[in-house]
C-alpha positions in Angstrom: -14.1 -76.8 33.2 -17.2 -77.7 30.9 -16.4 -77.8 27.1 -18.8 -78.1 24.3 -17.6 -78.9 21.0 -19.8 -78.1 17.7 -19.1 -79.7 14.5 -21.2 -77.9 11.8 -20.6 -80.1 8.9 -18.2 -82.8 9.0 -19.4 -86.2 7.5 -16.4 -88.4 9.0 -14.9 -88.0 12.4 -13.6 -84.1 12.8 -9.8 -84.8 13.6 -9.5 -81.3 15.0 -12.0 -81.5 17.3 -11.0 -85.0 18.4 -7.6 -83.6 19.4 -9.3 -80.9 21.3 -11.5 -83.4 23.2 -8.8 -85.4 24.3 -6.6 -82.4 25.4 -9.5 -81.5 27.8 -10.1 -85.0 28.8 -6.7 -85.7 29.8 -6.9 -82.4 32.1 -10.0 -83.8 33.8 -12.6 -81.7 31.9 -16.2 -82.6 31.1 -16.7 -82.5 27.2 -20.1 -82.4 25.2 -20.6 -82.9 21.7 -22.9 -81.1 19.3 -25.7 -80.1 21.9 -26.6 -76.5 21.6 -28.7 -76.6 24.8 -25.4 -76.5 26.8 -24.3 -73.4 25.2 -25.1 -71.5 28.5 -23.5 -74.6 30.6 -20.2 -74.5 28.8 -17.2 -72.6 30.0 -15.6 -73.0 26.7 -16.8 -73.7 23.0 -14.9 -74.8 20.1 -16.6 -74.7 16.6 -15.5 -76.3 13.5 -16.6 -75.4 10.0 -15.0 -77.6 7.1 -16.8 -76.2 4.1 -16.8 -72.7 3.0 -20.8 -72.8 2.2 -21.4 -73.4 5.8 -19.6 -70.6 7.1 -22.6 -68.2 7.7 -23.8 -70.9 10.3 -20.7 -69.8 12.4 -22.3 -66.4 12.8 -24.2 -67.6 15.4 -21.2 -68.7 17.5 -19.4 -65.5 17.6 -17.2 -65.1 20.8 -16.5 -69.0 20.7 -13.6 -70.5 19.5 -14.2 -70.9 15.5 -12.0 -72.6 13.0 -11.8 -75.0 10.2 -11.0 -74.8 6.7 -14.4 -73.6 5.8 -14.1 -70.6 8.2 -10.3 -69.6 7.8 -7.4 -71.0 6.1 -5.1 -68.9 8.7 -6.5 -70.3 12.1 -4.5 -72.9 13.4 -4.9 -75.1 16.5 -2.5 -74.1 19.6 0.8 -76.1 19.1 0.0 -78.4 22.4 -3.3 -79.6 20.9 -2.4 -79.9 17.5 0.6 -82.2 18.5 -2.0 -84.6 20.3 -2.2 -87.9 18.8 -6.2 -89.1 19.5 -5.4 -93.0 18.1 -8.9 -92.9 16.4 -7.9 -95.0 13.6 -8.0 -91.9 11.2 -5.7 -89.2 10.5 -2.5 -87.8 8.6 1.0 -89.3 8.1 1.8 -86.2 5.8 0.5 -82.8 5.5 0.7 -80.6 2.4 0.9 -81.4 -1.3 2.9 -80.8 -4.3 0.3 -80.0 -6.6 -1.7 -76.6 -7.1 -5.1 -78.0 -8.5 -7.5 -74.8 -8.9 -10.1 -76.4 -6.9 -8.0 -77.4 -3.9 -7.3 -75.6 -0.9 -4.5 -77.7 0.5 -1.4 -76.0 -0.9 -2.6 -72.8 0.7 -3.5 -74.2 4.1 -0.8 -76.7 4.6 2.0 -75.7 2.4 4.8 -78.3 0.7 4.3 -82.0 1.8 6.2 -83.2 4.9 5.9 -86.2 7.2 4.2 -85.7 10.4 3.9 -89.1 11.7 3.2 -92.8 10.9 0.4 -95.2 11.7 1.5 -95.8 15.2 0.2 -92.1 15.8 -3.4 -93.0 14.3 -4.0 -96.7 15.1 -5.5 -97.7 18.7 -4.0 -101.1 18.4 -7.3 -102.9 18.3 -9.0 -102.0 15.1 -8.3 -104.0 12.0 -8.9 -101.0 9.7 -7.3 -97.7 9.4 -8.1 -94.4 7.4 -5.2 -92.3 6.1 -6.1 -88.7 5.0 -3.0 -87.7 3.3 -3.5 -85.7 0.6 -0.6 -86.8 -1.7 1.6 -89.4 0.3 2.9 -91.0 -3.1 5.0 -87.6 -3.4 7.2 -89.1 -0.5 7.9 -92.6 -1.9 10.2 -93.6 1.0 7.6 -92.5 3.6 4.8 -94.4 1.5 6.8 -97.5 1.9 7.3 -97.1 5.5 3.6 -96.6 5.8 3.0 -99.8 3.7 5.3 -101.9 5.8 3.8 -100.8 9.0 0.2 -101.8 7.5 1.4 -105.0 6.3 3.3 -105.8 9.7 0.0 -105.1 11.7 -2.2 -106.8 9.1 -4.5 -103.9 8.7 -7.0 -102.9 6.1 -6.3 -99.3 4.8 -8.5 -96.5 3.2 -6.3 -94.1 1.6 -9.5 -91.9 1.8 -8.3 -88.9 -0.4 -7.2 -90.8 -3.4 -3.6 -91.3 -4.7 -1.9 -89.3 -7.4 -1.9 -91.4 -10.4 0.9 -89.4 -12.1 3.6 -90.8 -9.5 2.6 -94.2 -9.6 5.5 -96.6 -10.5 5.8 -100.3 -10.8 7.6 -100.4 -7.6 5.0 -98.3 -5.8 2.0 -100.2 -7.1 3.6 -103.5 -6.1 3.8 -102.0 -2.4 0.3 -100.6 -2.8 -1.2 -104.0 -3.8 0.4 -105.9 -1.1 -2.0 -104.6 1.8 -5.7 -104.8 2.0 -7.7 -101.7 0.9 -11.3 -100.7 1.7 -11.3 -99.3 -2.1 -8.3 -98.2 -4.1 -8.8 -94.7 -5.5 -7.3 -92.2 -8.0 -8.5 -89.2 -9.5 -8.7 -88.2 -13.2 -9.7 -84.4 -12.9 -9.1 -83.5 -16.6 -8.8 -84.9 -20.0 -5.5 -83.1 -20.4 -4.3 -85.8 -17.9 -5.3 -88.8 -20.4 -1.6 -89.9 -21.3 -0.7 -90.0 -17.6 -4.0 -91.8 -16.7 -3.5 -94.5 -19.4 0.1 -95.1 -18.3 -1.0 -95.5 -14.8 -3.7 -98.0 -15.6 -1.4 -99.8 -17.5 0.8 -100.6 -14.4 -2.5 -101.3 -12.5 -3.3 -103.9 -15.2 -0.1 -105.5 -14.4 -1.4 -106.3 -10.8 -4.9 -107.2 -11.9 -6.4 -103.9 -11.2 -8.5 -104.1 -14.2 -11.8 -105.6 -13.0 -13.3 -102.3 -12.1 -11.8 -103.0 -8.5 -10.2 -99.6 -8.8 -12.1 -96.3 -8.6 -11.1 -92.9 -10.0 -12.5 -89.8 -9.0 -13.8 -87.8 -11.9 -13.9 -84.1 -10.8 -16.7 -82.0 -12.4 -16.5 -78.2 -12.1 -17.8 -74.9 -14.2 -15.3 -75.7 -16.8 -16.7 -78.9 -17.6 -19.5 -79.8 -20.3 -21.2 -83.4 -21.0 -18.5 -84.2 -23.5 -15.6 -83.6 -21.1 -16.9 -85.6 -18.5 -18.3 -88.4 -20.7 -14.9 -88.7 -22.5 -13.0 -89.3 -19.2 -15.9 -91.9 -18.1 -15.5 -93.8 -21.4 -11.7 -94.1 -21.0 -12.0 -95.6 -17.8 -15.0 -97.7 -18.6 -13.1 -99.0 -21.7 -10.1 -99.9 -19.5 -12.2 -101.7 -16.8 -11.7 -98.9 -14.1 -14.4 -98.1 -11.8 -15.5 -94.1 -11.6 -17.1 -91.9 -9.2 -18.3 -88.4 -10.9 -17.8 -85.9 -8.1 -19.8 -82.8 -8.9 -18.7 -79.3 -7.7 -21.5 -77.7 -5.7 -21.7 -75.0 -8.4 -22.9 -77.4 -11.0 -24.4 -80.2 -8.6 -28.1 -79.7 -10.2 -26.9 -79.7 -14.0 -29.3 -82.5 -15.3 -26.2 -83.9 -17.5 -24.0 -84.4 -14.7 -26.8 -85.9 -12.6 -27.3 -88.4 -15.2 -23.6 -89.2 -15.7 -23.1 -89.6 -12.1 -26.0 -91.8 -11.7 -24.4 -93.8 -14.6 -21.0 -94.1 -13.2 -21.3 -93.9 -9.4 -23.1 -97.2 -9.4 -20.7 -100.0 -10.5 -23.4 -102.3 -11.8 -24.7 -99.6 -14.0 -21.4 -98.4 -15.2 -20.5 -101.7 -16.7 -23.3 -101.0 -18.9 -23.4 -98.5 -22.2 -24.7 -95.1 -20.8 -27.3 -95.1 -23.7 -28.7 -98.3 -22.3 -28.8 -97.1 -18.7 -30.6 -94.2 -19.9 -33.1 -95.8 -21.9 -34.0 -98.3 -19.3 -33.8 -96.4 -16.0 -37.1 -95.3 -14.7 -35.4 -93.0 -12.2 -33.5 -91.2 -15.1 -36.5 -90.9 -17.3 -36.7 -87.2 -16.5 -33.2 -86.6 -17.7 -33.7 -88.3 -21.1 -34.8 -84.9 -22.8 -31.3 -83.6 -22.2 -29.7 -86.2 -24.2 -32.0 -86.5 -27.5 -29.0 -85.7 -29.5 -26.5 -87.6 -27.6 -28.3 -91.1 -27.3 
């Protein structure tokens, strides 16, 4: 059988398509990636769409096996494919989440959190780095400790790619967390209402030397946000020597105020300076100065 895999929009390896690839490789099938010229050649075509704004691109693949969270939250891989472990140093050890953030589809798609494996289901036994895609691993503290112990045993560098839930951080979990090497340690500050819990988490992180802009916080920016609501969160992080990454929703991505704030916060060197100074001195941000006349 000849199989064509189409990854419409992923920026990281598409785990579902990698499972499908291994399923067919194991059966001796030929597999081709992202080459539309092979559409007539293929006996079977799988298409993955991760982001809903790319769903219209799926129209041209009618009659194929189309799935992904951007296409449908109800379509799932067949059990015999979903249970495959590709060992590509990227994957999940838990699925689901205990939260119901208004901008997140995970609870609808995956339900409540539960363990689904460990690093030996992901790691290829050769790489020194591993990426864990779990959405809220700290919600299962015993499982988290197991994963940390395995990472430490194998002397790996880990990337908890989706960030960690600051509301669940404790001294014990933080001690485990900093005991392994990280590509980057990330949390999220999605709403100013979380200020008390963010400050509590930062106080724990500071005990373990995470106050040198060596921890980054995602700062979500959506339609409900204003310049002040975003700037206040960034100012709190900067004051506490935490790194930041302003993550703009597509609906507000072109907002000039948020562009300027992202340009300031998302570059570590710039974020260590006052926002006013960056706006006044950066030639790249010159076009946005008019939006801040009353704020600078």
